[in-house]
C-alpha positions in Angstrom: 69.7 92.4 20.5 67.7 88.9 21.7 70.2 86.5 23.2 69.5 83.1 22.8 68.9 81.0 25.8 70.5 77.6 26.3 68.0 74.7 26.5 67.9 71.0 27.9 64.4 69.0 27.4 64.1 65.5 28.9 62.6 63.0 26.1 61.1 59.5 26.3 62.9 56.9 24.2 60.5 57.3 21.3 61.0 61.4 21.2 64.8 60.5 21.5 64.0 57.8 18.5 62.6 60.7 16.1 65.4 63.4 17.2 68.0 60.9 16.3 66.7 59.2 13.1 67.3 62.6 10.8 70.7 63.2 12.0 73.8 61.3 10.9 76.6 62.9 11.9 78.4 62.2 15.6 81.0 61.7 17.9 81.5 58.0 19.0 83.8 57.9 22.7 85.2 54.2 23.0 87.6 53.2 25.8 91.3 53.1 24.6 93.1 50.1 26.0 95.1 52.6 28.8 91.7 54.1 29.9 91.5 57.0 28.0 88.5 57.9 26.1 88.8 57.8 21.7 86.8 60.0 19.9 85.7 59.3 16.3 83.6 61.3 14.1 81.1 59.2 12.4 78.4 59.3 10.1 75.1 57.1 11.5 71.6 56.2 10.8 69.3 54.3 12.9 67.8 50.5 12.3 65.0 49.5 12.3 65.2 48.5 15.9 66.4 51.9 17.3 70.0 51.1 17.4 72.5 53.7 15.9 74.4 51.8 13.1 77.8 52.9 12.1 79.8 51.6 8.6 83.6 51.1 9.5 86.4 48.6 8.5 87.7 46.1 11.1 91.1 47.6 12.0 89.9 50.8 13.1 90.3 51.8 16.9 87.0 52.4 17.3 86.2 49.4 16.0 89.2 47.6 18.2 88.2 49.3 21.1 84.6 47.9 21.0 85.7 44.5 20.5 87.6 45.0 23.9 85.1 47.3 25.9 81.8 47.3 24.0 80.6 50.8 26.5 80.5 53.7 24.6 79.1 57.0 24.4 77.7 59.3 21.2 77.3 63.1 21.0 74.7 62.9 18.0 74.5 66.3 16.5 72.7 68.2 14.1 73.9 69.9 10.4 74.9 73.1 12.4 77.5 73.2 14.8 74.8 75.5 17.2 71.7 73.0 16.7 70.0 70.7 19.3 72.6 67.6 20.1 72.0 64.6 22.7 74.8 62.5 24.7 73.5 58.6 24.0 75.0 56.0 26.5 75.4 52.3 25.8 76.7 49.1 24.2 78.8 48.2 20.7 78.5 45.1 18.9 80.8 44.4 16.2 79.7 43.1 12.8 81.8 41.4 10.5 81.3 39.8 7.3 79.5 38.1 5.8 77.0 38.9 8.9 77.5 42.6 8.8 76.1 42.4 4.7 72.3 43.3 5.5 72.9 45.8 8.5 75.2 47.5 6.2 72.1 48.1 3.2 69.9 49.2 6.5 73.0 51.4 7.0 72.5 52.7 3.7 69.2 52.9 3.5 68.9 55.2 6.9 71.2 57.8 5.4 70.7 57.6 2.1 67.7 55.8 0.7 67.3 53.1 -2.0 70.4 52.0 -3.5 70.2 52.0 -7.6 71.9 48.8 -7.3 72.0 46.7 -4.1 74.3 44.1 -5.5 76.9 46.6 -6.6 76.6 47.7 -3.1 76.8 44.3 -1.5 80.1 43.8 -3.6 81.8 46.8 -2.8 80.8 45.8 1.1 82.7 42.7 0.2 85.6 44.2 -1.6 86.0 46.8 1.0 86.3 44.3 3.5 83.6 46.5 5.6 82.4 45.9 9.0 79.4 47.5 11.4 78.7 49.1 15.0 75.8 48.7 16.0 75.3 50.4 19.2 72.5 49.8 21.6 71.4 52.8 23.7 70.7 51.8 27.2 70.3 55.7 28.8 70.6 59.4 27.3 70.4 63.0 28.5 68.5 65.6 27.7 68.3 67.1 24.1 70.2 70.1 24.2 70.9 73.6 22.6 73.6 76.0 23.5 73.2 79.6 24.4 73.4 82.0 27.7 72.2 80.9 30.8 68.3 82.0 31.1 69.1 84.8 33.9 71.0 86.9 31.2 67.6 86.5 28.9 67.3 90.2 29.3 
């Protein structure tokens, strides 16, 4: 039996952005008022400046935490549980309506491409009272994939 060996590869920002761009699933970690982590499953994209964007609502815990303490971490993962992943650390910014409307459009584009009716999309975002989290990546770990330690390759 050939064993899959765990990998960790250090990357520069350009490769990191290329890795993250097609991935839209993550776990966002913000800090609760008691100092403990709050983890949230998120659908995410990258805006044209390489920031991670997440659509949300103003009353969600991740949003409330980001307003109080903008430091956060994000685990970016692939579609398969055991595929490559990376942890990025940085700062969150909360955008509310009306400022959030065009960044919400960019969020949609990053994940799904062009919307067939942008006016309807904008109206839906206004009706739902959406907000947007914008995550500026400051540091990151290696792009990793689980498996056996190299010493067990044979």
